[in-house]
N, C-alpha and C positions, 0 to 999 in steps of 0.2 A: 297648624295641621295642614299639610299639603295634600291635595287631591290630584291623583294622576289622570291624565287625559290620554286614553288609548289612541285616539286619532292623531294627536300631536306626536306621540311616541312612534306611531307608524310612519308618519312623514319624516321624522327625524332619522329613523333607521333605514329609510328607502335610499338605495344608491343613486348617485347623480351621474348621468351619462352625457358626454359631449362628443359629437362627431365632427371631425375636421377633415376637409378635403385639401389635398396638396395642389398647389398652383402649378399647372403644366408649363407655364412660361418661364418660371424660375424653379430650378431643380431644388427640391427639399424644402421649399417655403410653403406656408399655409395660405390658401386662397382667402381673399377678403370676403366677408359676407355679402357686400354690395357689388362685387365684381360680376361682370357679364361673362359667365362661363356656360358653355354648352358642349355636349358630347355627341359624337356620331358613331357610326358603325366601326367596330374594331378599336375604338379608343379605350385607353386604360383609365379606370376610375380608381385612384389611389388616395389613401387617407389613413386615419387612425381613430380609434375609439378610446376615449379616456373615461375611466370609471373610478369614482371615489365614494366613500361612505363615511358618515359622521361617527358611527360606532361599528364594532365588529359585527359583520353581517354574513352569516353562512349562506351559501348558494350552491347550486349544482351544475348550472350550464349557462353559457353566454353564446347567444346567436347573433351573427352579423350577416344580413342578407341584402341583396339587391333585388328589389321588387318593382314590377310594373303592373298596373291595374287600370281598368276602364270602368267608369261609373256613370249611370244615366238615371234621370228622373223623368217619368212620362206621365202625363195626365190621361188616365184611361176612362173612356166613356162606356164601353161595352166589354163584357157582359155585366160587370159590376163597376159602377163609377168609383173612382178613387185614383190614387197615385201609385204607380208601379215603379219600383226601384230595382236596378240590375247592377250587379258587381261581377266583373270578369277579371280574375287575376291570371294574366297570361304569361308572366315571367316571375321566376323566383330562383335566384342563385344564392348559394350559401358559401360563406368564407370558412374554410376548414381551420379549426383551432386544435392544435395537438395537445397532448397531456402535459408536455413539458412547459407549455405556455401558461397553464393554470397554476395558481398558488396551491401549495400543499401544507395543511389541508385546505379545502375549498372554502375559505373564509376571507371576506374582504375586510382587511384591517382598517380600523378607524383612521381617517385623514391621511390615507396613503393612496397614491395615484397608480392605477393599473392601466397600461396602454396595450392595445391590440391592433396592429396594422392590418389593413385589408387591401386587396387588389381585385377589381372586377374588370372584365372586358365586355364591352357592349356587343352582343351576338349579332350575327347577320340575319338570322331568322329565328322564329319560335320553334318549339318542339311540335311535332304533328298532333299530339294529343291535346294541344291547346285549342284546337278547332275541331270539335267532334260532333257538330250538329249537321242536319241535313242541308245539302247544297244542290243548286240546280245544275251546275257544271263544275268541271275541275278548276277553271280559272278562279272561282270563288275561293277555293282552298288555297291557291297560290297567293292571292291577295290578303286573305285573313291571317296567314302565317307570316306575313311581312311585319316587322316591328313598327308599330304606329308612332308618330311623333307626339311629343308632349302637347297637351291641349287644355286650356282653361287653368283653373287653380290660381296660384299666386301670380301677381302682376309680373310681367317680364321687364327686367331692367334693360334699358337701352345701353348702347355702347359707351355713351358718355358717363354712365354710372349715376345719373341723376334722375332723368325722366323715365317714365314707364310706357310700355307699348301694349296696345290691345291686339290680341290674336283673333278677334272677330268670332269668338266662341260663346255659346250661351251658358248659363249656369246649370242647365239640365244635362250637359255632357262634359266629361272631364277624363283625360288620359294623364295619369300621374306616375312618375318614377321616383323612387326614394331609396336611401340607404337606411336600413332599420337595425337597431341594436337593442337586444332584449336580454335581461337577466332574470332567470327563473330559479325556483326552489321546488324540489319534489316534495309534495305534501306527505307521501307515503314512504319516505326514505328512512324514518325512524323505526326502531325495532318495536315500539309500542303500537304501531299501526299495521302490523303484519296481517291482522285479521281483516282490516279494511282492504288491504291490498288483494287478499284472496277473494274477498267478496266482489271486487271489481273485475275479476277475471284476469288478474295479472297485469292490468293496465295501470301505469303510474300517472297520476294527475299532477300537473305542475302549477305552481303558484307564481303569478307574475310579480316580480319585485320592482322592476323598472323597465320602461320602454321609451325610446326616442327615435323619431324619424327625421331624416335630412332630405328634403326634396331636391331633386336635380332635374335639369332639362336635357331631354334627349331628342335630337333631330337625326334620325337614321338616314343612311344613304338609300334613296328611292330612285330607281331608274325609270326611263321612259317606257310607258306601256303602248301597245299598238293603238292606232287611232280608233276612236269610238265609232261604231256603226250608227250614224245619225238616223238612218231609216227605221231603226228599231225604237226610236224615241221621237215620234213626230210632234208630240205635244210639248216636249222639253227644248228641242233645238229646231232652228230654221236656218239652213245654209243657203237658200235660194228663195227670192221673192220677186214677183212680177207685179207691175202696177201700170194703170192707164194714165197717160199724160194728156191733160186737156188745157185749152187756152183759158178757160174759165169754168165756173161751176156748172153752167148750163150750156156750154158750147161744145163743139165737136172735138174729137180726140185728135191729137197730133201724132200719137204713136204709143208704144209700150216700152217701158224701161225695165230691165232685168238687173238685179243686184245679187251677186253670189260671192261667197268666201269659203275657203277650205279651212280645216282645222290647222291653226298655226303650230309651229314648232314649240315645244314646251319651254317655259321659263325655268332656268336652273338657279337654285339658291346655293349660297355658301352654307353648309350645314352648321358650322360653328358660329356664324354671324347672323343668319337669317336674312341676308340681303341678296339681291339679284346679281349674278356674276356678269362681268363685263358691262355691256350697254343694254341688257334686256333682249327683247326679240321684236319681231315685226309681224303684222298681219296684212295680207294683201286682199283688197276688195276689188273684184272684177265687175265692171258695169257695161251693159250693152243696151243700145237704143235702136228699136226697129221703127222707122218713121212710116207715116201714112203719106204716100206720094213723095214729094220733094221737101218735106219738112225737115228743119234742122234740129239737132238734139238740144235739149234745154240746158242752160248754164247750171252748173252744180253750185251748192251753197257751202254747207259745213258737214264735217264728218265727226260724230261724237263716238267715243269709246268708253264703256263702263264695264266694271268687273263685278259680277255677282258671286258672292261667297256663300256657299250653302253647306251647312253642317247637319247631317242626318244622325238621329239617335233613336234607339229602340230598347224596349224592355225585353225583347226576345231576339235571338240571332237572326240576321238577314240571310235569307236563302239565295238572294241574287243581289246585283248591284242596285242600290237605291237611286231613285230619281225624284224630281219635284212632283211629278204627277202621281207616282206610286206612294209617296209620303203623305200627300193630301188624302188619297183614297184610304190609306191604312191608319189615319190619325186616330180613329176610334178604337183601334186594336193595339194600342200601346206603342205607336211609332210616331215620330215627330220630325220637323224640319225647322231650322233657324236660318234666316237669310239676311244678308246685308249687301248693299250696293255701294261701290266705291267709284267715283268718277276718275278716269285716267287722263283723257286728253280731249281737246276740242280743236280741230284743224279746219282752216279755211281752204277749201279746194276749188275756189272760183277760177283759179288760173289753169285748171286742168283742161287739156285739149283732147279732142276726140280724134280717133283714127277711123277713116271711112273705108269700108270693105265692099266688094262686090261690083263696083263700077269699073269695067275694063276699058283701058285706053291702050291701043296698040298691042293687045294680047297679054299685058301684064297688069296686075292689080294696082289700082291707083289708091295710094294711102297718104294721109297727112300725118306727119310725125307728131307724137305727143310731147308735152313739155317735160322738163326734167323732174318736176314734182311728182308726176304720175307714172312715168315710164319705168318699167322694170329693167329695161336694158341700160338705163343711165347708171345703174349700180354696177353693171358689168363692164361697160366700156364707154368712154366719152365719144367714140366714133361710131355712128350708127351703121348697122350692117343689115343686109337682107335676112341673114340667119336669125338674128335677135328679134327682128320685126316679125318674122313668121312664127317663131317660137312663142313670142308674147301673144300673138293673135290666136294661136292654137290653144294656149292655156286659157285665155279668156273664153273662147268658144266652148271648150270642154267643161268649164265650170258653169257658165251662164246658160249655154244652149240656146236654141232659137226660141223666140217668144211665140205667143199665140198668133201673131201676124205672119211670122216666118217670111219677112221681106227679103227680096233679093239684094237690097242695099241696106246696110246697117252700120252702126258706129260702136266703137268699143273704147274703153279707157281703163286704166288700172290705177288704184290708189293704194299707197303704202302707208300703213299706220304703225308708228313706233309704239311698242308696249313697254312701259316702265312702271314699276310698282312704287307707290309712295313710301318714304322712309318713316312715316308716322305710324305705320301699322306693322305688326309682326306676322308675317305670312309663314305658313307651314306647307309642306308639300301635299299633293293629292294622295289620299290613302283611303283604304277600305278595311275595316276590322269587323269583328263579329257583331258589335252593337253600335259602333260609331264610324261615320265616314265623313270625308271632306272633299268636295268637288268645286270646280270653278267654271263659270260660263262667261264668255266675252260677248257683250252687247255692242253692236255696231249700228249706228243710225246715220243715214245719208239724206240730206235735204237737197232739193233742186228747185229752180225758179222758172216755171213755164210762163209764157207771155200773159199779161193781164192778170197776174196773181201777185199783187204787191203786198198784201197783208198776211195771208196764210201760205206758208211754203209747204208743199207736200213732203212727206218723209217716208223712207223705206228702212225697216229695221231688220236686223239679223241676230240670231243667237247661235254662237259657235262654241263648242266645247274647248276648254283650254286646260292643259296639264301644267302643274308646277312640280318639278323634281328637285332633288337635293343631291349635291356632290359631296363625297366624303373628304375628310381632312387629310387622309394618308394618300398622297399622290406620289407615284414613282418618280424618283429623281435620278438623273444621269450625271455622274461625276466622271471627269476625265483627269488623269494625272499624267504628267509628262516629266521625264527625267532628263535634265540637261546633259549634253555631251561633255565628257571630260576633255582636258587638254590633249591627252594622247590620242583620243578618238578623233578629235578635230584635225590632227596632223597626219593621221593614217589614211593614205589614199585608197587602200583596199577596202577599209571599213566604210569610207564615204561612198565608194562605188557600189558596194553591196546595198547600202542604205538607199541610195538613189534608185537602184533597180527595184527594191521592194516597194518604194513609193510609186514608181511608174507602173508596176504591176497592179498595185492596189487601185489606182485611179483609172486604169485602162478599161474600156468597155468590154464586158464579157460577151463571148460569142454565143449566139443562139442557133447557129447552123447545126444540122444533124451530124452526129459523130460518124466517123469512118469506121468501116468494119462491122456495121450493124448486122449485115447478113451472116458473118461468121459467128457473132455472138448468138444470134437467133438459132443458128444450126447447132451450136454446142448446148444450148438451153434445152432441157427436156420438154417434150410437147405437152405432157400432162403433169399435174401436181404429184408430189411423191406419195406413194401409197404406204399403208401400215407395214407391209412386209419390208419395204425399203428401210423404214425406221428401225425395225427389229434387226435386220441384217447389219445396219450401221452400228447399232448398240452392241451387237454380239462381236463384231470385229474390234470395236474399241475395248471391250472387256478382255478379249484375247491378247490385244497389244499390251494392256496394263499388266496382265499376269506374266507375260514374257519379260517385261521390264523388272518385275519384282523377283523373278527367278534369276535374272542376271545379277 
């Protein structure tokens, strides 16, 4: 006697769903599961969904969607301790399936494969209704409707296909994109359940037969934003710092040193690879020393650069741009921050030379040129010039400004720091969404060696905001095609003469002189814009002309 198992029969009758993505590099081929694939803005996500069933299984609908969602988990202290979870589905695109693609009747025959192709295009922005919470200003809405990059979730496979990369995200925040395929059956589709259908107010409830998700990685195109106003965040950033230079701990001061840096240009990533384009970027540190009397500036030591990666997450939407100070204050209200620090470089700048200003000799400023390591003009030209010297000096003065001493004689120097991100991490662009944000801060620390301080070297540290952007994969290409001359054209002197004249006219400089006869043109031109009566008369005359032509 055999006893039937309802659970086993249900699993046996459930359809099996497989989602396959097409490899973009090879037309028509299926991407390998371990391949490093990433999509960006306006990329086409193509593939197919295969559905099979062990036995004949009736169904009513098949849904294939491209979804994006953000999930956060926050430990809440007030007003009720506990864990707050937030889920924000900001994207949901559905693949249309026509009636002709469905089997008739809608029954999945046993051991038969049904395939449904799909094509999605990564949108440039979200719909406006995806961000409907209160905001402090309009820029928040612009940032929150930008498609966020994938964050957290499954490990990121490196380009070698073997190792994994860390995207420096916590487990409490995740941005996920997926292709979802669902097979459903209407529970009230039978005639025997019409009474239940009427009791539900005409709404048809669906029973889930099978559901499968295929995660994908999205790195959208994110352009550069305007530089951040550092004055609005004094506790988060420090772009200028001044310090007293002493011979020893209890000795008199030699002067004051001022270190300043502006926000560098953003680092641009390859959206499909997650690596920095070209050779990265640079940050310039301006240094000024105001001496007491005739004291000389101290020798410089090392310049360290570190990158602080901050991920902000919240159980409720952010009304403004989050920062480290605001996240710590709001930690008890369901908001949090996760931070990691990555060392970038350590440069020896002991060979840096100082430029002296303010000591006049013969009516001209007396300056001592900087070394090639520190001079900005060395990147512009190998020949020093007074223009590059004055522009470099003015840039240093505008960033550092005078110190508290405000000496008539002072020294300046510039230090160029290369910015290169390590390949062992997976970086994503700077973004701000409703409940998750990612920002970067560049820490710069400069040490110097005053006399009689052999053990401990003083250090000055700066915190500068840094943006990371992403460039799209669809770059405009320019193709030129040339048609070779035939034998008859090469022997025709008239054709060669006309061709030579066209080439000469094309490469000849165009004239920017004023045209002749401008006065006559201005005289013929009406003094005032045309009025409504002029337009009516013109239309009436045109209608009269058309009627006369039809009469003829």
